[in-house]
C-alpha positions in Angstrom: 169.3 125.6 84.9 166.4 127.7 84.0 165.1 125.6 81.2 164.8 121.9 80.6 166.2 120.0 77.7 164.0 117.4 76.1 166.9 115.0 75.4 170.2 114.6 73.7 170.5 114.3 69.9 171.5 110.8 69.2 172.7 109.7 72.7 169.5 107.7 73.3 168.4 107.2 69.8 168.8 103.4 69.8 166.8 102.0 72.7 167.9 98.5 73.9 165.7 95.6 72.7 163.3 93.8 74.9 165.0 91.4 77.2 168.2 93.5 77.5 166.7 95.7 80.2 166.3 94.5 83.8 165.0 96.3 86.9 167.2 98.6 88.8 167.0 96.4 91.8 168.6 93.5 89.9 171.4 95.9 88.8 171.8 97.1 92.4 172.3 93.5 93.6 174.9 92.7 91.0 177.7 95.0 92.0 180.1 92.1 92.2 179.3 91.2 88.6 179.7 94.8 87.7 183.2 94.8 89.1 184.0 91.7 87.1 182.7 93.4 84.0 185.0 96.4 84.7 187.9 94.0 84.9 187.0 92.4 81.5 186.6 95.9 80.0 190.1 96.8 81.3 191.5 94.1 79.0 189.8 95.9 76.1 191.0 99.3 77.2 193.3 99.8 74.1 190.1 99.7 72.1 188.0 101.7 74.6 189.1 105.1 73.2 188.7 104.2 69.6 185.2 104.9 68.6 184.6 104.5 64.8 185.4 107.5 62.8 186.3 109.8 65.6 189.0 109.1 68.2 192.4 110.5 67.5 193.2 111.1 71.2 193.6 108.2 73.7 191.4 108.3 76.8 193.5 109.3 79.9 192.9 109.6 83.6 191.7 112.9 85.1 194.5 114.7 87.1 195.1 117.5 89.5 193.0 120.0 91.4 189.5 121.0 90.5 189.0 124.0 88.3 187.4 126.1 91.1 190.4 125.2 93.3 192.7 126.3 90.5 190.9 129.6 90.4 190.9 129.8 94.3 187.1 129.9 94.4 184.8 128.3 96.9 181.8 126.2 95.7 179.4 128.6 97.4 180.8 131.6 95.6 180.7 130.5 92.0 178.2 129.6 89.3 180.6 127.1 87.6 179.4 123.6 87.4 176.0 124.4 88.7 172.6 123.6 87.2 170.5 125.2 90.0 168.5 122.0 90.2 168.5 120.3 93.6 167.8 116.8 94.6 164.9 115.6 96.8 164.8 116.6 100.4 166.2 114.1 102.9 163.7 111.8 104.5 162.5 112.5 108.0 163.5 110.1 110.8 161.7 106.8 110.2 160.9 107.5 106.6 162.5 105.6 103.7 164.3 107.4 101.0 162.7 107.2 97.6 165.1 105.2 95.4 163.3 105.8 92.2 163.1 103.3 89.3 165.9 104.1 87.0 166.6 101.9 84.0 170.1 101.3 82.9 171.0 99.5 79.7 173.0 96.3 80.4 175.2 97.0 77.4 176.0 100.6 78.4 179.7 99.6 78.8 180.0 98.2 75.3 177.5 100.3 73.2 179.0 103.0 71.0 176.9 106.2 71.1 176.1 108.4 68.2 176.5 112.0 69.2 175.9 115.4 67.6 177.4 118.7 68.5 174.5 119.3 70.9 175.6 116.3 72.9 179.2 117.4 72.9 177.9 120.7 74.2 175.8 119.0 76.9 178.7 117.0 78.3 181.4 119.6 78.1 179.9 123.1 78.2 176.4 123.2 79.6 177.5 122.9 83.2 178.8 126.4 83.1 177.3 128.1 80.0 173.8 126.7 80.5 171.5 125.3 77.9 171.1 128.7 76.2 174.8 129.4 75.9 174.3 132.7 77.7 176.3 131.6 80.8 175.9 133.6 84.1 177.6 137.0 83.5 179.7 138.6 84.7 181.5 135.5 86.0 180.7 133.2 83.0 180.3 135.0 79.7 177.9 134.1 76.9 179.3 132.1 74.0 176.7 133.6 71.6 178.4 136.8 70.4 181.9 135.2 70.0 180.4 132.5 67.8 178.4 135.0 65.8 181.6 136.8 65.1 182.8 133.7 63.1 180.2 134.4 60.4 180.9 136.9 57.6 177.2 137.2 57.0 176.5 138.2 60.6 179.3 140.7 60.6 178.1 142.4 57.4 174.5 142.5 58.7 175.7 144.1 61.9 177.8 146.7 60.1 174.9 147.5 57.8 172.6 147.9 60.8 175.1 150.3 62.3 175.0 152.4 59.1 178.4 151.2 57.8 179.2 149.0 54.9 181.9 146.3 54.9 183.1 144.3 51.9 182.6 140.6 52.0 186.4 140.1 51.8 187.0 142.2 54.9 184.1 140.5 56.7 185.5 137.1 55.8 188.9 138.0 57.1 187.4 139.1 60.4 185.3 135.9 60.6 188.4 133.8 60.1 190.3 135.6 62.8 187.4 135.1 65.2 187.2 131.4 64.3 190.9 131.0 65.0 190.5 132.7 68.4 187.6 130.5 69.3 189.5 127.3 68.3 192.4 128.6 70.3 190.1 129.0 73.4 189.0 125.3 73.1 192.5 124.1 72.8 194.2 126.3 75.4 191.4 127.6 77.6 191.3 131.1 79.0 191.7 133.0 82.2 188.6 131.5 83.8 187.9 128.7 81.3 189.7 125.3 81.3 191.1 123.8 78.0 189.5 120.7 76.4 192.4 118.5 75.4 190.2 115.5 75.6 188.2 116.6 72.6 189.3 115.4 69.1 189.2 117.6 66.0 186.0 116.0 64.7 184.4 116.6 68.1 185.4 120.3 68.1 184.1 120.7 64.6 180.8 119.2 65.6 180.7 121.4 68.7 181.4 124.5 66.6 178.7 123.6 64.2 176.2 123.3 67.0 177.3 126.5 68.6 176.8 128.3 65.3 173.3 126.9 65.2 172.7 127.9 68.8 173.9 131.4 68.0 171.5 131.7 65.0 174.2 131.8 62.3 172.5 131.4 58.9 172.9 128.0 57.4 174.3 126.4 60.5 171.6 123.8 60.6 173.2 122.3 57.5 176.6 121.9 59.2 175.4 119.4 61.8 177.2 116.1 61.8 177.0 112.8 63.7 180.1 111.2 65.3 180.6 108.0 67.2 181.7 108.0 70.9 183.0 105.1 72.9 181.6 104.5 76.4 184.9 105.3 78.2 185.3 108.6 76.2 181.7 109.6 77.1 182.6 109.1 80.7 185.9 111.0 80.2 184.1 114.0 78.8 181.6 114.1 81.7 184.3 113.7 84.4 186.8 116.1 83.0 184.4 118.8 81.8 181.7 118.7 84.5 182.8 116.7 87.6 186.3 118.1 87.7 185.0 121.6 87.8 184.3 121.1 91.6 185.9 117.7 92.5 189.7 117.4 92.9 191.1 114.3 91.2 192.6 112.8 94.3 192.6 113.6 98.0 191.5 112.4 101.4 188.0 110.9 101.7 186.0 113.4 103.9 183.9 112.2 106.8 180.3 113.4 107.3 181.4 116.3 109.6 183.9 117.5 107.0 181.3 117.3 104.3 178.9 119.4 106.5 181.7 122.0 106.8 182.1 122.2 103.0 184.5 119.5 101.9 183.9 118.0 98.5 184.9 114.3 98.0 187.6 113.8 95.4 186.9 111.9 92.3 189.3 109.1 93.4 186.8 108.2 96.2 183.5 108.2 94.4 183.5 104.6 93.2 184.3 103.4 96.8 181.8 105.8 98.4 178.9 104.8 96.1 177.8 101.8 94.1 177.0 102.2 90.4 173.2 102.7 91.0 173.8 105.2 93.8 176.2 107.1 91.6 173.8 107.3 88.7 170.9 108.3 90.9 173.0 111.0 92.7 174.0 112.6 89.5 170.8 112.4 87.5 168.1 112.8 90.2 169.9 113.6 93.5 170.3 111.5 96.6 170.6 112.4 100.3 174.1 112.4 101.8 175.2 111.9 105.4 176.5 115.0 107.1 177.5 116.0 110.6 178.8 114.3 113.7 175.7 112.1 113.9 175.8 111.4 110.1 172.2 112.5 109.5 170.9 112.5 105.9 170.8 115.9 104.2 169.9 117.0 100.7 173.5 118.0 100.1 175.0 120.8 97.9 175.6 118.9 94.7 173.3 120.0 91.9 171.4 117.5 89.8 172.5 117.0 86.2 169.2 115.9 84.8 170.3 116.6 81.2 172.6 113.6 81.4 171.2 110.2 80.6 171.6 107.3 83.0 173.8 105.4 80.5 176.0 108.5 80.1 176.5 108.8 83.9 177.1 105.1 84.2 179.9 105.6 81.6 181.4 108.2 83.9 181.5 105.5 86.7 183.1 103.1 84.2 185.7 105.7 83.3 186.6 106.4 86.9 187.0 102.6 87.4 189.1 101.9 84.4 191.2 105.1 84.6 191.7 105.9 88.3 192.2 109.6 88.9 195.8 110.8 89.4 197.5 113.6 91.2 
């Protein structure tokens, strides 16, 4: 990504109180307890997808091949799912890898998050369309002009600038048609864009409101709304809209030599390949990975998603644990 985002709107608004945070080293040594927590949460799974005031769609497991596999593209030949931020270089022989000092809320698996459209965009769209919404043409088109086409005011202003007048009634009709086409794209996807069946109608409305603000549509700032998101659904959004772009849902667990040759571990193996702290660190800051016959540490090809919070990524790990990927 060319630009950094200062933070999500609402996702980290409520910091945990003193005494509810512990060092990352304590969390790292409590993986057994974490697995027990996952089992307890599994008993609550009927409630996991029902965040207050939002969920109409149950949380479901991720399925099938990755989106780039569906399009018959190689990871090296596409901009999809890339942030263009790399993790740290692998340590030299004899050096210790920097583990960082991440902080993860102990209640991440139970705390409902308050999201805005900007957060829905981060989790579902930014991996391909970037922070600006401009994408990486010609492969990934900008969302800006299609969103502007949903505004009668913008349409009339453009026609006037081109020396042509258009009645408000006609501009409104065109705007409604554009809005319908945009909603259809969210629900059904397109030739190179996956659908988003995991998003509820309130989430899509919040996303559209943010896209209108991002596109500079007059008055869009007044349309912004807050919605509640459950931890498992936050994880579902990240996995289905970002991770599943490049990772197949299931498949064989590649060895270091196969990874060196370009294999991408399937989502079904991630919770066994990495602990929760390792997973969070890998996604948010990068972490070396073993490659080659001698299993030497390398930086790896996976980009860093530093616009995701540690709690959000931990929710992705939670989701993969509670809802194992399927074929």
